[in-house]
N, C-alpha and C positions, 0 to 999 in steps of 0.2 A: 746125285744134288737129291736134297730130301726136299720133300713137296713146299715146305715152307721154303725153300730156296725160288725152287723155281716160279713161285709165284708175281715175283717180278719181271717174268719174263715172257709170261699170259698177254702183258699188252702189248699187242702186235699195230701200233694204226697205219707207219707210213704205208708203210712199201714202197716206198720212196716218192713217184710220184700224187700217190693216191693223199702223203699227209698235206702234201699242199696244193691240192688243186681242189682234189672230193671232198677235204672237209669244207672246201669253201660255197660248192655250187651252190646245196639250201640254205644253208648259214647267211647267205648273204637276202639285204632284204631287198625289194626295189626293183625284183625280174632281173638284177644283173650280176655277174660273177668280177672275182678279184683279179687286179690282174698284181704281177711280182714285179720286179723293179726291171729298166730298159731294157737290158741286154738281156733277165736272167732265162731261165729256163728251166722247166720246174723239173732238180731233182738232176738236175745234167743231160736228160732225156732230148731233151730238145723240143718237146711241145711246149708250146706259149699257152700262157693262160689268156681267156681274151678278154679285151677290155668291158666293159659295165655300157649297155646304151647311153647314149646323150640321154640324157635328164635322169635318167636312172638313182636312186639312191642313193649316199653313199654310205652304207647302213650298212651294217654283217651283229649276225647274230653269234649269243654265247652259251654256251649252261650254265647256271646257278645253281650251286647249294651247299648247301647250311656247312662249316669247317665242324666234325665230329669232334674230330682233337682237341680242336681248340678248347670242346666244352667238356672232356674230362680233368679230375678233379683230385680220383683216386685210385690209382691202379695197385691194385698189391703184386709183387714180383711171381706170383707164380700164373698171374693171369697176363703179364707184362708180350712177354711171347705169342697170345692169340690174338693179343689188341696189337698187337704190331702190321701182323699179319693182314686183320680187319679194318687197317689205314691204308692196308697199301690195295687188299681187295675194292674200295670204294674211291679210290683215285682211278685204278684198271676202269670200274664202272660207268666213271665221266665221261673217263675217255674215248673208252665204245661205244659208249650212248653219242658222244657228239661224233663219232665215223658214224657209226650207222645213222644220223640225221641227217647229214651228206649224202650220203647213197641210199635214204627209205623210200623217194619221190614225194615227200613231203610231207611223210604221219609224225611229226614232230610229235602229235600229242600221245601217239602210242607206245614212241622213245622213251618218252617223260614216264611214263603209266611203269613202261617196263623196269625202265633206272629205279625209281621208287620201289618197285619187288623189290629190285634185287639188295634194294640199301635199308630195307625195312630188313629182311634177314641177317644183313651182314649184321648190321648196328645191332640187333638180336643178340648172338652169336655174341659181340663181342660184351655185353651186358650180361648176358649168363656168366663168361668166363672171370668177372669183375664180381662178379655178385656168389659165385662158390665162397668165396676166397672174404670178402664184404659185404657192406649195403650196396644193393646191388643199384644203380644208377635209373631214377627217373628220369623220363621224358624226352630219354635220347631216341627211340623212337620218332619222334613228331624232325627229327631231321631230316628222317628222311628224301622226304618228299623233293622234288628241284623243278624251275621255272625255266622260259628260255627268255633273255635280256639280249635289245634292239643296242651294238654299238655305233656312235658317232669313227665314224675313217678318212677322213677326207679333212685335209690343215683348213683352217681358219684362210681364210683369201685365195685357197681353190689350192691344188696340188703340183708338188713342182716347190720352185725356191729354191736355196741354199744349200749346200750341203748332207749330209746325210737326207732329208725332206728330198730332197731332188732327183736321187736315186727310185725314189718309189712314185710312179706315177699313179696309183692308186695304193690300195689297200693288199699287203702280200695277204696269199690266201695264210691262215690259220694267224695273221699277223708279224709283225707292226704297221703301223700305217702314217702314212706323211701328220695324224690330228697327234700322234706320237711323237712327236721331234717339234723343237724353238729355241730359235738364238739366245745361246747365251746370255747376252746383251742386252734380254729382255729381263731375267729373272731376280726375282728381289734378292736386297742383300740379307744374310743369314747371323741375327742377329746373336751373340753370346753372352752370359753370364757373368758379371767383373767377377775376379778373382775379389775376397775379403781378408781382411788377421785374420789367419787361423788355419785358408785356406793350405791344399798341397799344390804349388806351382808345377813340380819336375814335371821328365817323362822321363820311359825307358825304354827302350826300341831292340828287337829280337832280326838282324837278319838274315831271313830264310830262302832268299832266294826269287826265284820266277815262276818254279816250277820247271826247269831246265833239268830236271826227272823224268818227266811224262808221269805222272803221279795226277790220274784221271779214271775218276768211274764212275756212273748213276745210281748209287749207294745212298742212302744216309741215314746214318749212322747213329742218329738221336734220337730220330721219329719214326722210323722204323729197321730197330737193329731187327737182322736178322733173313731179311728179305732184303736178294739181291733188286739191283735196280729201285729199290724203295722209290729214288728222287722223281722217276721219270727222265731228266735230263742230268746232261754230265757236271759234274762237278773238278772246277781245277782246286790243288790241293800246295800246301806246302806246312817246310814244321813235322809232322810227323811221317814218316815214311811208310805205317806201313795202315792205314786206314781206311775199310773198307765195313761192309753190314758187318759183318760178324767181330768186327774191334770190342774188344773187353778193355778195361782198365789195366790187367796185365800185361793185354798183349801192347798192348798202347807204351808201360813205360818199359818194355823192355827192344819196342825197336829204333831203332835210328832214325838222327833229324836231317833237316835240310838247311835248321839255322848253327851260326855259328856261334853261339853261346853255346851248344848244348840242351838249350830250350826242345821240349820234347813235346808241345802245344799239338793241337793239330784246329788247323786253319782251312776253312775250305768256301766254297762258291760258288754259283754259275756260272757256265762257261760264257764269254761273247761268241759272235758268230757275225761274220760280216756276208751280207746278202749281194752276193757279186753273184749270183745266177751258177757257180760252181760247184761240183758235188764234192760231196768232204768225205776223209778216208774213214768217215762211221758212218755216209745216208745209211747203210743196213743194220746199223748192232743198237742194242737199248741205250740208252738215253741221248740218241743222234735221229737218223731218218728214221725206225723204228716209234718214233715216240713225238716224230713231225719238230723233230729242231734236225735244220739244215744248214750246209753254210761252212765255212772252213770257221775253224778256233784258232783266239787271236791269243795268242801270249803276252799276255804285259811285258811293256815297256819295263814298269818298275813296280815292286811292291812291299810299303814300307806298312811295317804293324807297331802302334808307338799304344806304350798308358799311360796315359795318362792322369792326376788328380782331379778331385773337386775343388771347385772354388772357393767352397766355403768349411772346409773340414780334412783332415790328416784319412790317411786312405787304412783300410787294415787288410789283410793278404789275402787272398781269395784262394778258395781250398785245393787243393790238388783232387783232379776228376769232373770242377764244376765244367758243367756246359752250359750252355749262350745261344741261341737264336735272336740274332738281333733281323729285322724286316718281316718279310713274308712273301710266301712264295703263290698265294691266293689272294692277294690286296684284291685282284681289279675284281675277284667277284665275289669276292668274303667281306670289302668294305674297309677299311683304311685301318681302323681301331688299331689294329700290329706292322700295319707299315713303315718303314725306317729308310727308304729308297735315296739317295743324296745323288746325282748326276751333276758333272760340273766340267771347264774348261782347263787348262794348266793356266793357268795366270792369270782367273777368273774367280775365284774358288770363295771368294768372298760370298759371293752366288750360286746355289744351289738350287737344280731342280727335284721337287718331287716325284712326278707322276708327266717327267716330258723326257727322249732322250735329248743332250743338248747337241745343236750344231754351235763348230769350235772352229772360232774364224782365226785365218791367218796360216793356220795348219794343226795348230795349238793340240796339244794330249787331249781324247778324253779322258774326265776322271769318275771313277766311283767310289764313294767314301761311308762305308761301313763303320756306324758309330755303335757297339755298343752297351745295355744295362750298366750301371756304375752303380746299383745298390745292390744288396745282398741281404738273404733275409737271416743270415749268423748259421742255419740251419742245414738245408740241403745244398746236394749237390746237382738237383734238378728235381723236375715235379711232373705230375701226370701228362700238363699241355704243352710242358715246358718252356715255360716261361714263368707261373707264377715265384717262383723261389726268387726270381729276380725281378729290377723295376728299372724305369729313369726315374733320372734326378726330375726334383722341379724346377718350372722355371728358374723359382733362384738360385738351381747348384741344389740345395737341400733335398736328403732323402726324405721318401713318403717313413711317419709312424712305423717303426718293427724293423727295418734297412737301416745298413749300415754302408758307407764307402768301402768300395774295393776301385783297387786301377780300373780307368772306364778301356777297352781295346780300341784300337778305331786302326779297320784297314783300311787304306787306302793301295788304290792296284789305278796305275795308266796304263792308256793303250795308245797305241799310233795308229791312227784310223785313215786310210787312203782316202781325200778329200773329195767328196762329190760322194760315197758310198754310203750307203745304211747299210744300221747293225742292230743288232737285239741284243737279250741277253736269253738264254736259253729257260724254256718253264714247262711248265702243263698247256696241252695243247688247247684246254675251253681256255685259257689265261689270254690265250693270242699276244703271248712274246711282248705284255707289258712291258713300260719303265718302270710302273710303281712295284710288280712283286718280284724286285732286287730282296739280296737279302746274305746273309753271312751268317755263318758258323765256327764254334771253338769251341773245342774243348780243353783247359789248364788242362797241361802237365808237363807246368813246369817241375822243379827238384825245386821242392823248398825251400835252398837254403839260393838257387835261384830267384823264386819269389820274394825272399825278404833280400836282398840285395834290390829290388825292382821296388819295394813301397820304398826303402831307407831315399832311393832316390828320389820316388815320387813327393817322399814328404818333407825331405829336406831341400826342393827345389830346385835338383841338380838335375842337367842333360846328361840321359846313359847312354 
């Protein structure tokens, strides 16, 4: 294994209990520590986390750092591996600082100072690598400083309540908290632009299963290619059977697929876990307990991959190997500019929650909806920050100037969550498993003939 491949394995956060308990020790305000679900123990070790003292502030702290990857605009091909390695190093540095802050005896300022020095050195190497082949980016090192942020953990009206929130008596160490759950019946209705003359109203679906073959890893081939454990959380895959950190266009095109129509595309998203206090098989592994992600991985009850049209225009074919990310794994600390989480319940999908997990009535299944950008710049299959080559349609359904409409991918994933059991999406540890961090990834590897069929169905107003 090369040093680059080892990079993702350098981040060793949890050692089971430490990920769930120690991270909370310093970072909780008001002199208290966090409490996990009523019947839970840390990592299955049987050591319960103490409740905060009466009157203790229902707050926690996290570390907030600027997202360097989102600021990149030009990364020459020869610099891509150096930049990928650098981005993974930055994530690992934040995670280690988050852990050190929890065990440092209160020297939070010292931890942040050391983190700033580490980040400045890593960002400098990334900028140098870019500058060797292109214009050296200015201002990147100004992104090295990080701050601490206080976070509310108590639900409105106090802890407890129904459904998932009721299983959290106080905040889970490392998140989530009762404040992260809401009754779906309180969510606003989600408006949709009406179709106009000249729009494309058809749909095309790929049936790719529910990951029955158990394709999981903690890689992120789009953001940190060539780096093992580059995501630091576990991804659930359907479609292309070979996807990992070292996949290439050629390897994806030569692989098998779980899709019944021969679609070789890659679809992945962070797993959802039950927070029932039971140890998971990956409690000691990268992407699992080593990165602060605990609990049983829930297999989706259903996965629907549907391509939809534009309400105001016909769509053009996506280029093969187009890479698209929707949502933002760092939205909790970086802001919601790229966030696109949507949580709901079967039977209530006219209502969508963007920053809460749903409490579903009458045993209704939980629904995650990941709607991708539907406008493409007509030139690039990727961009330096993996975002600027695609765009979301405007409120009226039209594409921004310079972009053309392509079929919009919507990943709809449902889960049968046991009544009264809390759950959370895998995340970077400092993101506290917040629902706003949900995201999905897609690489289009459809054969061109299949993409042409999809476009014809969408533009022809048919359901295929």
